[in-house]
RODO-2510 file (C-alpha; in nm, 4 decimals, decimal comma):
residues 457
     n   res          X          Y          Z
     1     m    -3,1891     0,4293    -0,2045
     2     k    -2,9326     0,6428    -0,0254
     3     l    -2,6697     0,5018     0,2128
     4     t    -2,4758     0,7173     0,4587
     5     i    -2,1473     0,5668     0,5829
     6     i    -1,9928     0,7270     0,8916
     7     q    -1,6517     0,6825     1,0518
     8     p    -1,7059     0,7705     1,4215
     9     a    -1,4500     0,9670     1,6224
    10     i    -1,3368     0,8830     1,9758
    11     g    -1,4937     1,1982     2,1161
    12     k    -1,6421     1,5324     2,0162
    13     k    -1,7085     1,8624     2,1892
    14     d    -1,9242     2,1272     2,0258
    15     d    -1,8908     1,9324     1,6995
    16     k    -1,5109     1,9473     1,7208
    17     n    -1,2891     1,6411     1,7532
    18     y    -1,1105     1,6684     2,0858
    19     v    -0,9297     1,3336     2,0913
    20     r    -0,7088     1,3526     1,7844
    21     t    -0,5828     1,0452     1,6085
    22     w    -0,3657     1,0129     1,3016
    23     q    -0,6270     1,0983     1,0471
    24     m    -0,5555     0,8436     0,7785
    25     e    -0,8087     0,7219     0,5274
    26     p    -1,0311     0,4691     0,7095
    27     l    -1,0255     0,1407     0,5211
    28     a    -1,3522    -0,0168     0,6422
    29     p    -1,5870     0,2495     0,4951
    30     a    -1,4131     0,2217     0,1580
    31     i    -1,4569    -0,1577     0,1600
    32     i    -1,8274    -0,1223     0,2447
    33     a    -1,8675     0,1329    -0,0353
    34     s    -1,7042    -0,1033    -0,2854
    35     l    -1,9470    -0,3836    -0,1943
    36     t    -2,2586    -0,1678    -0,2203
    37     p    -2,4697    -0,2181    -0,5359
    38     k    -2,4282     0,0524    -0,7993
    39     d    -2,7919     0,1592    -0,7812
    40     v    -2,7400     0,2797    -0,4222
    41     q    -2,6268     0,6405    -0,3731
    42     i    -2,3423     0,6633    -0,1193
    43     v    -2,2313     0,9556     0,0951
    44     f    -1,9510     0,9329     0,3478
    45     y    -1,8756     1,1464     0,6523
    46     d    -1,5720     1,1178     0,8786
    47     d    -1,6700     1,2295     1,2276
    48     r    -1,3001     1,2864     1,3066
    49     i    -1,2611     1,5738     1,0623
    50     e    -1,6086     1,7072     0,9777
    51     q    -1,9581     1,7593     1,1112
    52     i    -2,2285     1,5041     1,0437
    53     p    -2,5405     1,6513     0,8752
    54     y    -2,7958     1,4595     1,0792
    55     y    -3,0909     1,6139     0,8988
    56     e    -2,9675     1,5389     0,5486
    57     p    -3,2110     1,2923     0,3871
    58     t    -3,0893     0,9319     0,3851
    59     d    -3,2414     0,5843     0,3968
    60     l    -2,9805     0,3842     0,5888
    61     v    -2,6730     0,4575     0,8036
    62     a    -2,3731     0,2220     0,8434
    63     m    -2,0824     0,2570     1,0851
    64     p    -1,7685     0,0500     1,1580
    65     v    -1,7108     0,0505     1,5351
    66     e    -1,4052    -0,0059     1,7534
    67     t    -1,4179    -0,0162     2,1325
    68     f    -1,2782     0,3365     2,1746
    69     t    -1,5356     0,4735     1,9279
    70     a    -1,8298     0,2664     2,0556
    71     k    -1,9792     0,5336     2,2794
    72     r    -1,9595     0,7974     2,0090
    73     a    -2,1051     0,5555     1,7522
    74     y    -2,4021     0,4821     1,9782
    75     i    -2,4647     0,8540     2,0249
    76     i    -2,4546     0,9135     1,6493
    77     s    -2,6834     0,6163     1,5992
    78     s    -2,9373     0,7543     1,8480
    79     k    -2,9619     1,0829     1,6614
    80     f    -3,0503     0,9079     1,3364
    81     r    -3,2853     0,6545     1,4965
    82     e    -3,4777     0,9356     1,6644
    83     r    -3,5672     1,0374     1,3087
    84     d    -3,6642     0,6755     1,2270
    85     i    -3,3571     0,6249     1,0082
    86     p    -3,2261     0,2689     1,0599
    87     v    -2,8621     0,2096     1,1547
    88     v    -2,6326    -0,0869     1,0888
    89     l    -2,3246    -0,1347     1,3080
    90     g    -2,0289    -0,3603     1,2320
    91     g    -1,6593    -0,3964     1,3082
    92     i    -1,4527    -0,5455     1,5884
    93     h    -1,6528    -0,4117     1,8816
    94     p    -2,0004    -0,5247     1,7681
    95     t    -1,8466    -0,8601     1,6734
    96     l    -1,7192    -0,9024     2,0294
    97     v    -2,0337    -0,7710     2,2055
    98     p    -2,3333    -0,7968     1,9686
    99     e    -2,5683    -0,8165     2,2678
   100     e    -2,4592    -0,4621     2,3577
   101     a    -2,4412    -0,3150     2,0068
   102     i    -2,7935    -0,4265     1,9104
   103     k    -2,9319    -0,2047     2,1861
   104     y    -2,8178     0,0971     1,9868
   105     a    -2,8820    -0,0169     1,6292
   106     d    -3,1405    -0,1789     1,4057
   107     s    -2,8964    -0,4377     1,2692
   108     v    -2,5542    -0,5634     1,3741
   109     i    -2,2986    -0,7508     1,1646
   110     v    -2,1017    -1,0097     1,3601
   111     g    -1,7788    -1,0955     1,1777
   112     e    -1,6446    -0,9710     0,8452
   113     a    -1,8982    -0,7672     0,6521
   114     e    -1,7762    -0,8709     0,3056
   115     s    -1,9731    -1,1974     0,3085
   116     v    -2,3085    -1,0449     0,4100
   117     w    -2,3143    -0,6791     0,3074
   118     r    -2,4990    -0,7275    -0,0217
   119     q    -2,7564    -0,9340     0,1683
   120     v    -2,7916    -0,6522     0,4236
   121     i    -2,8737    -0,4075     0,1433
   122     e    -3,1091    -0,6489    -0,0304
   123     d    -3,2964    -0,7238     0,2929
   124     f    -3,3302    -0,3522     0,3657
   125     k    -3,4742    -0,2854     0,0193
   126     n    -3,7273    -0,5635     0,0795
   127     n    -3,8156    -0,4362     0,4266
   128     n    -3,6880    -0,7657     0,5704
   129     s    -3,3764    -0,6667     0,7667
   130     k    -3,2397    -0,9062     1,0271
   131     k    -3,1280    -0,7845     1,3665
   132     i    -2,8092    -0,9927     1,3627
   133     y    -2,6102    -1,0920     1,0548
   134     y    -2,3519    -1,3617     1,1204
   135     a    -2,0761    -1,3240     0,8631
   136     e    -1,8256    -1,5857     0,7531
   137     k    -1,4553    -1,5213     0,7143
   138     t    -1,3717    -1,3890     0,3717
   139     n    -1,0950    -1,5239     0,1491
   140     l    -0,9825    -1,1621     0,0806
   141     i    -1,0052    -1,2195    -0,2953
   142     q    -1,0924    -0,9204    -0,5169
   143     i    -1,1580    -0,6783    -0,2338
   144     n    -1,0879    -0,3405    -0,3893
   145     p    -1,1840    -0,0471    -0,1600
   146     d    -1,3736     0,2398    -0,3208
   147     r    -1,1533     0,5371    -0,2322
   148     s    -1,3649     0,7804    -0,4286
   149     i    -1,5566     0,8429    -0,1050
   150     f    -1,2437     1,0151     0,0329
   151     e    -1,2343     1,2909    -0,2290
   152     g    -1,2196     1,6401    -0,0804
   153     k    -1,1240     1,5216     0,2683
   154     n    -0,8051     1,6318     0,4385
   155     y    -0,6293     1,3043     0,5150
   156     l    -0,2629     1,2297     0,5587
   157     p    -0,1012     1,1516     0,2204
   158     l    -0,0791     0,7833     0,3080
   159     a    -0,2950     0,5098     0,1539
   160     l    -0,3951     0,2027     0,3537
   161     v    -0,3750    -0,1281     0,1662
   162     e    -0,4643    -0,4537     0,3367
   163     t    -0,2233    -0,7414     0,2740
   164     g    -0,3407    -0,9794     0,5472
   165     r    -0,6008    -1,0196     0,8179
   166     g    -0,5691    -1,1722     1,1636
   167     c    -0,2613    -1,2846     1,3572
   168     v    -0,1065    -1,6228     1,4386
   169     f    -0,0186    -1,5149     1,7917
   170     s    -0,2501    -1,5241     2,0939
   171     c    -0,1577    -1,2293     2,3166
   172     d    -0,4055    -1,2132     2,6043
   173     f    -0,4793    -0,8390     2,5633
   174     c    -0,5433    -0,8441     2,1887
   175     a    -0,8897    -0,7864     2,0410
   176     i    -0,7598    -0,9129     1,7047
   177     f    -0,6946    -1,2507     1,8655
   178     a    -1,0375    -1,2444     2,0316
   179     v    -1,1980    -1,2039     1,6876
   180     h    -0,9732    -1,4180     1,4655
   181     k    -0,8678    -1,6863     1,7189
   182     g    -0,5059    -1,7072     1,6071
   183     s    -0,5775    -1,7336     1,2346
   184     h    -0,4049    -1,5282     0,9661
   185     r    -0,5054    -1,4976     0,5998
   186     r    -0,3229    -1,3249     0,3206
   187     k    -0,4709    -1,1235     0,0379
   188     p    -0,3647    -1,2555    -0,3051
   189     i    -0,0449    -1,0819    -0,4104
   190     q    -0,1776    -0,9863    -0,7535
   191     d    -0,4791    -0,8195    -0,5917
   192     v    -0,2453    -0,6180    -0,3667
   193     v    -0,0331    -0,5143    -0,6648
   194     e    -0,3337    -0,4058    -0,8724
   195     e    -0,4789    -0,2078    -0,5817
   196     i    -0,1515    -0,0216    -0,5285
   197     r    -0,1226     0,0533    -0,8998
   198     s    -0,4628     0,2202    -0,8876
   199     l    -0,3588     0,4592    -0,6089
   200     k    -0,2750     0,8236    -0,6507
   201     q    -0,0442     0,8138    -0,3488
   202     k     0,2973     0,6562    -0,3558
   203     n     0,3206     0,6363     0,0225
   204     v     0,1433     0,3283     0,1559
   205     f     0,0682     0,1670     0,4885
   206     l     0,0443    -0,2086     0,4281
   207     v    -0,2175    -0,3116     0,6820
   208     d    -0,1160    -0,6426     0,8370
   209     d    -0,0692    -0,7292     1,2031
   210     n     0,2511    -0,9106     1,1072
   211     i     0,3471    -0,8780     0,7436
   212     t     0,6252    -1,1375     0,7798
   213     a     0,4198    -1,3985     0,9680
   214     n     0,4578    -1,6251     0,6646
   215     v     0,8149    -1,5621     0,5519
   216     t     0,7831    -1,7406     0,2165
   217     a     0,4681    -1,5503     0,1231
   218     a     0,6209    -1,2240     0,2483
   219     k     0,9234    -1,2650     0,0210
   220     e     0,6985    -1,3233    -0,2789
   221     l     0,5000    -1,0115    -0,1899
   222     f     0,8130    -0,7969    -0,1579
   223     k     0,9401    -0,9143    -0,4961
   224     a     0,6070    -0,8130    -0,6517
   225     l     0,6134    -0,4715    -0,4821
   226     k     0,9620    -0,3738    -0,5999
   227     p     0,8636    -0,2639    -0,9556
   228     l     0,5889    -0,0369    -0,8153
   229     k     0,8432     0,2146    -0,6784
   230     i     0,6399     0,2955    -0,3678
   231     k     0,7449     0,3785    -0,0127
   232     w     0,5690     0,1759     0,2513
   233     i     0,5469     0,0980     0,6208
   234     s     0,3930    -0,1978     0,8014
   235     q     0,4075    -0,4087     1,1185
   236     a     0,6507    -0,6908     1,1876
   237     t     0,8556    -0,8533     1,4634
   238     v     1,2231    -0,8066     1,5494
   239     n     1,2911    -1,1504     1,4054
   240     i     1,3184    -1,0033     1,0548
   241     a     1,6730    -0,8985     1,1461
   242     h     1,7762    -1,2652     1,1566
   243     d     1,6901    -1,3216     0,7915
   244     d     1,9236    -1,1095     0,5785
   245     g     1,7472    -1,2095     0,2574
   246     l     1,4086    -1,1067     0,3908
   247     l     1,5401    -0,7740     0,5213
   248     k     1,7064    -0,6935     0,1895
   249     l     1,3903    -0,7762    -0,0033
   250     m     1,1883    -0,5460     0,2242
   251     v     1,4234    -0,2548     0,1687
   252     d     1,4467    -0,3151    -0,2072
   253     a     1,0653    -0,3269    -0,2215
   254     g     1,0396     0,0231    -0,0743
   255     c     0,9964    -0,0384     0,2986
   256     v     1,0960     0,2738     0,4956
   257     g     0,9706     0,1909     0,8445
   258     l     0,8184    -0,0691     1,0728
   259     l     0,5966    -0,0791     1,3788
   260     i     0,7225    -0,3365     1,6268
   261     g     0,5207    -0,4323     1,9337
   262     f     0,7649    -0,5020     2,2166
   263     e     0,4910    -0,4660     2,4802
   264     s     0,7293    -0,5397     2,7698
   265     l     1,0965    -0,5994     2,8436
   266     s     1,0079    -0,8295     3,1348
   267     p     1,0163    -1,2051     3,0600
   268     e     0,7699    -1,2581     3,3453
   269     n     0,5229    -1,0090     3,1989
   270     l     0,5625    -1,1526     2,8495
   271     k     0,4782    -1,4957     2,9868
   272     i     0,1601    -1,3647     3,1526
   273     m     0,0447    -1,1931     2,8323
   274     n     0,1192    -1,5124     2,6377
   275     k     0,3937    -1,3442     2,4402
   276     s     0,6921    -1,5389     2,5735
   277     w     0,7929    -1,6140     2,2146
   278     n     0,9149    -1,2533     2,1877
   279     i     1,2892    -1,2272     2,1415
   280     s     1,4943    -1,1976     2,4612
   281     l     1,6329    -0,8596     2,5654
   282     q     1,9982    -0,9482     2,5118
   283     n     1,9285    -1,0005     2,1395
   284     y     1,7409    -0,6772     2,0806
   285     h     2,0291    -0,4340     2,0361
   286     s     2,2106    -0,6044     1,7486
   287     a     1,8821    -0,6859     1,5738
   288     l     1,7487    -0,3300     1,5956
   289     k     2,0814    -0,1834     1,4887
   290     k     2,0783    -0,4045     1,1803
   291     i     1,7264    -0,2871     1,0935
   292     r     1,8252     0,0798     1,1348
   293     d     2,1479     0,0273     0,9413
   294     n     1,9291    -0,0793     0,6505
   295     g     1,7623     0,2614     0,6621
   296     l     1,4333     0,1613     0,8292
   297     v     1,2836     0,3850     1,0978
   298     l     1,1244     0,2134     1,3972
   299     y     0,8011     0,2755     1,5830
   300     g     0,8162     0,0833     1,9106
   301     t     0,5107     0,0143     2,1247
   302     f     0,4952    -0,0780     2,4940
   303     i     0,2183    -0,1533     2,7411
   304     f     0,2253    -0,1326     3,1208
   305     g     0,0150    -0,2547     3,4092
   306     y     0,1136    -0,6194     3,4284
   307     n     0,2107    -0,7845     3,7566
   308     y     0,5865    -0,7398     3,7305
   309     d     0,5934    -0,3702     3,6419
   310     s     0,7670    -0,1418     3,8921
   311     e     0,9307     0,2002     3,9112
   312     e     1,2404     0,0498     3,7504
   313     t     1,0330    -0,0860     3,4611
   314     f     0,9532     0,2631     3,3353
   315     k     1,3145     0,3787     3,3628
   316     e     1,4354     0,0686     3,1805
   317     v     1,1849     0,1038     2,8954
   318     l     1,2547     0,4759     2,8521
   319     e     1,6291     0,4219     2,8350
   320     f     1,5795     0,1324     2,5939
   321     a     1,3531     0,3346     2,3602
   322     v     1,5980     0,6261     2,3538
   323     k     1,9087     0,4086     2,3217
   324     e     1,7567     0,2162     2,0316
   325     k     1,6714     0,5488     1,8645
   326     f     1,3062     0,4839     1,7914
   327     f     1,1640     0,7329     1,5443
   328     i     0,8514     0,7462     1,7599
   329     a     0,7144     0,5256     2,0362
   330     a     0,3868     0,4548     2,2149
   331     f     0,3674     0,3972     2,5908
   332     n     0,0252     0,2849     2,7070
   333     y    -0,1326     0,0976     2,9938
   334     v    -0,2919    -0,2302     2,8919
   335     m    -0,6589    -0,1998     2,7983
   336     p    -0,9056    -0,4753     2,8962
   337     f    -1,0965    -0,5018     2,5691
   338     p    -1,4192    -0,7034     2,5909
   339     k    -1,4075    -1,0816     2,5390
   340     t    -1,0265    -1,0933     2,5447
   341     p    -0,8535    -1,3405     2,7807
   342     l    -0,7197    -1,0373     2,9703
   343     y    -1,0687    -0,8960     3,0270
   344     k    -1,1960    -1,2317     3,1480
   345     r    -0,9020    -1,2693     3,3888
   346     f    -0,9449    -0,9163     3,5271
   347     e    -1,3166    -0,9814     3,5672
   348     e    -1,2586    -1,3090     3,7538
   349     e    -0,9949    -1,1524     3,9802
   350     g    -1,2057    -0,8448     4,0574
   351     m    -0,9519    -0,6092     3,8962
   352     l    -1,1903    -0,4107     3,6729
   353     v    -1,2623    -0,0531     3,7822
   354     y    -1,5569    -0,0351     3,5408
   355     d    -1,7777    -0,3134     3,4128
   356     k    -1,7739    -0,1501     3,0689
   357     w    -1,5191     0,1300     3,0702
   358     w    -1,5984     0,2255     2,7092
   359     l    -1,9531     0,3230     2,8114
   360     d    -1,9025     0,4423     3,1677
   361     e    -1,9684     0,8134     3,2192
   362     k    -1,6915     0,8265     3,4818
   363     y    -1,4229     0,6913     3,2465
   364     h    -1,2071     0,9541     3,0750
   365     f    -0,9345     0,9300     2,8153
   366     g    -0,6091     0,8387     2,9897
   367     d    -0,7748     0,6696     3,2870
   368     v    -0,6629     0,3212     3,3874
   369     a    -0,9635     0,0894     3,3683
   370     f    -0,8336    -0,1763     3,6098
   371     k    -0,6552    -0,2140     3,9430
   372     p    -0,2865    -0,2961     3,8889
   373     k    -0,1299    -0,5362     4,1370
   374     s     0,2048    -0,3603     4,1707
   375     m     0,0888     0,0033     4,2029
   376     t    -0,2226     0,2202     4,2231
   377     t    -0,4160     0,3287     3,9152
   378     k    -0,3068     0,6882     3,9768
   379     q     0,0587     0,5867     3,9954
   380     l     0,0300     0,3954     3,6677
   381     e    -0,1386     0,6897     3,4945
   382     d     0,1226     0,9359     3,6213
   383     r     0,4192     0,7169     3,5303
   384     i     0,2966     0,6626     3,1764
   385     h     0,2340     1,0355     3,1393
   386     d     0,5871     1,0968     3,2661
   387     i     0,7556     0,8482     3,0310
   388     r     0,5738     0,9981     2,7316
   389     n     0,6816     1,3442     2,8377
   390     k     1,0467     1,2400     2,8716
   391     f     1,0593     1,0396     2,5483
   392     y     0,9292     1,3333     2,3448
   393     s     1,1516     1,5899     2,5182
   394     l     1,4098     1,7869     2,3199
   395     n     1,6933     1,6034     2,4954
   396     s     1,5489     1,2685     2,3904
   397     m     1,4990     1,3842     2,0316
   398     i     1,8625     1,4900     2,0099
   399     r     1,9793     1,1564     2,1507
   400     r     1,7625     0,9708     1,8972
   401     m     1,9095     1,1526     1,5987
   402     e     2,1155     0,9275     1,3750
   403     f     2,1906     0,9415     1,0054
   404     k     2,1237     0,5929     0,8768
   405     a     1,7493     0,5987     0,9341
   406     n     1,5811     0,8746     1,1390
   407     c     1,7677     1,1636     0,9798
   408     k     1,9153     1,0029     0,6683
   409     n     1,7850     1,2859     0,4451
   410     v     1,6200     1,6261     0,4742
   411     f     1,2708     1,4779     0,4470
   412     n     1,3278     1,2293     0,7301
   413     l     1,4874     1,4968     0,9469
   414     a     1,1919     1,7323     0,9030
   415     l     0,9403     1,4533     0,9610
   416     f     1,1286     1,3324     1,2690
   417     y     1,1116     1,6677     1,4448
   418     s     0,7631     1,7677     1,3301
   419     l     0,6081     1,4353     1,4256
   420     n     0,7830     1,4216     1,7629
   421     y     0,6764     1,7767     1,8496
   422     s     0,3203     1,7001     1,7398
   423     l     0,3016     1,3875     1,9545
   424     r     0,4483     1,5759     2,2478
   425     s     0,1736     1,8377     2,2308
   426     e    -0,0946     1,5669     2,2209
   427     i     0,0285     1,4290     2,5554
   428     f    -0,1188     1,7299     2,7319
   429     q    -0,4317     1,7659     2,5171
   430     k    -0,5980     1,4258     2,5568
   431     r    -0,5744     1,3390     2,9228
   432     g    -0,9008     1,3603     3,1172
   433     l    -1,1380     1,3997     2,8213
   434     p    -1,4576     1,1907     2,8163
   435     l    -1,5270     0,9399     2,5411
   436     g    -1,8180     0,9952     2,3064
   437     d    -1,9633     1,3351     2,3845
   438     d    -1,9151     1,5897     2,6610
   439     k    -2,2896     1,6509     2,6862
   440     l    -2,4726     1,3248     2,6179
   441     p    -2,3865     1,0158     2,8271
   442     v    -2,4711     0,6988     2,6369
   443     e    -2,6509     0,5620     2,9421
   444     k    -2,9177     0,8321     2,9010
   445     l    -2,9912     0,7747     2,5349
   446     e    -3,3608     0,7573     2,4577
   447     f    -3,5297     0,6362     2,1419
   448     k    -3,8741     0,6941     1,9994
   449     k    -3,9007     0,3215     1,9275
   450     p    -3,8043     0,0386     2,1653
   451     m    -3,4462    -0,0789     2,1607
   452     l    -3,3945    -0,4266     2,0192
   453     t    -3,2449    -0,7154     2,2136
   454     i    -3,0246    -0,9973     2,0945
   455     t    -3,2862    -1,2499     2,2049
   456     d    -3,4959    -1,1329     1,9113
   457     a    -3,2239    -1,2288     1,6609
***
């Protein structure tokens, strides 16, 4: 038996990826490969960086799907199914909307694939595949991704290692919350250590929506990481600055940077998005300065489109991001992902521009998918485009130079300018591009065999 695993891109044009993302090693395909029985031949293609050989012989195709890659995944699926090659879809998006995903696949995994993948393969071998596989939450024990499938591919020199799954918070816009319902599980520390020891890279992204959610467990993890002599980045909250012991352990363990989701500086907006626990604005400056003084670079993220956003909101956030000398920053409008509390509220209030923006032929990358209450969709799009442009301007880069974190050595200085210039160029490349494929709308997909429905599951 031969299995083809594919990582779908956001969009392609003439077999070229036109919506670039940071092309890091995708973790989900490597996990699937590690769970596949040894008697199954595996090939892996990353749609983001290479062409997919649709006519290469294979027995089964598997794809992890996110909402932004859903349309492209369905298009890829159609091309294989037209040749009577069955396709299995899994990941966050099919978990949230299995009734949609099954229309474009032969089987769909709802939940975490680890608990059912071997059964999926066994059922396929026995010609007894189910249309829907309902997976249980895994305990994350002895999950060791098979990174051999990445050999020969041009990825960033940064390995992804999962340390936890889920999040204890319940932000209304978050698809992670919609899937995990406020739960957070940690991978056993010894498993994390052994996985890192097996890596060729010494630069690691510790994949965790909040690596310090459990402070006691986080401290134990950092102590175990210290002897490994790696450099790593992860996600956390500003609150780490209030625990000197925790911050010191992070730095000693090799932490060089953190992604922090601020989302908004407005207390009213934070309350609406159910993130009122976020630290108040007057405490940010000293906390962020302490983090930078410890040599950590910061990646701040913000979202716009909530009720209390105004013209002043964008000016305030821009000045804040520059003043706090973020290494890089992301400024996005809020996305109504399916089955999130935000999507349900927008749907009830008649605020959605598209019923399913991720499939709609009229939706393009950079479009706002809802009707903001405080401005028009066009105004929101333009203001976000403007704030990105100003943040990544030369003047902003100069203002964000400082020598305790961003430019503390030659390597950081070079990375700071190269990454900022790269992100600036992407601002003008992505806007207005369709998702999926410039030639084949997903609504017009046709199959030689009837599409399945969830009622058959």
